[in-house]
Wavefront OBJ file of the C-alpha trace (Angstrom):
o trace
v 0.011 -0.003 0.006
v 2.683 2.518 0.961
v 5.322 1.382 -1.479
v 4.428 0.965 -5.067
v 6.433 -0.884 -7.616
v 7.940 1.440 -10.181
v 6.665 0.935 -13.671
v 9.337 0.037 -16.124
v 9.662 2.354 -19.088
v 8.531 0.508 -22.164
v 10.705 0.854 -25.204
v 9.445 2.334 -28.424
v 10.050 1.249 -31.981
v 11.695 4.035 -33.975
v 10.510 2.401 -37.206
v 6.830 2.803 -36.353
v 6.806 5.543 -33.691
v 8.040 9.090 -33.532
v 8.734 10.982 -30.225
v 6.571 14.069 -29.976
v 5.849 16.834 -27.441
v 2.350 18.249 -27.645
v 2.069 21.820 -26.412
v -1.141 23.651 -25.669
v -1.299 27.111 -27.261
v -3.563 28.455 -24.502
v -2.029 27.069 -21.314
v 1.454 26.053 -22.398
v 0.955 22.563 -20.959
v 3.391 20.050 -22.517
v 2.863 16.296 -22.863
v 5.508 13.933 -24.143
v 4.609 10.767 -26.014
v 4.844 8.876 -29.236
v 2.937 9.216 -32.502
v 2.415 6.166 -34.710
v 3.832 6.971 -38.136
v 1.154 4.984 -40.058
v -2.009 5.869 -38.202
v -1.053 9.209 -36.626
v -2.398 8.050 -33.231
v -0.683 9.794 -30.279
v 0.040 7.794 -27.124
v 0.695 9.968 -24.070
v 3.599 9.023 -21.797
v 4.201 11.816 -19.337
v 3.497 15.440 -18.479
v 6.464 17.808 -18.925
v 6.605 20.490 -16.267
v 10.270 21.412 -16.416
v 13.502 20.762 -18.307
v 14.288 18.074 -15.749
v 11.148 16.145 -16.768
v 12.148 16.421 -20.429
v 15.644 15.122 -19.636
v 14.077 12.218 -17.722
v 11.876 11.357 -20.709
v 14.851 11.443 -23.064
v 16.979 9.343 -20.748
v 14.361 6.681 -20.080
v 13.555 6.133 -23.788
v 17.018 6.795 -25.225
v 15.882 9.750 -27.300
v 17.847 12.955 -27.934
v 16.084 16.306 -27.650
v 16.877 17.010 -31.325
v 14.797 13.979 -32.392
v 11.659 15.166 -30.665
v 9.240 17.143 -32.757
v 6.748 19.610 -31.323
v 3.028 19.835 -32.128
v 0.796 22.775 -31.225
l 1 2 3 4 5 6 7 8 9 10 11 12 13 14 15 16 17 18 19 20 21 22 23 24 25 26 27 28 29 30 31 32 33 34 35 36 37 38 39 40 41 42 43 44 45 46 47 48 49 50 51 52 53 54 55 56 57 58 59 60 61 62 63 64 65 66 67 68 69 70 71 72
């Protein structure tokens, strides 16, 4: 109850998925996730509140910040 098991970060397939950060124009809220290249479906992974969160996302999935595209 008090201690939860950490969820392991699932890997992504660079052939079928693209790392994306969705940013709200109104509020500036940022969400990191992956978009399927064939269907365009976005799967949300985590909320980005600071640069530290973005670094954690990049580190856990082995993605560089230059690879991530932004959508508004």
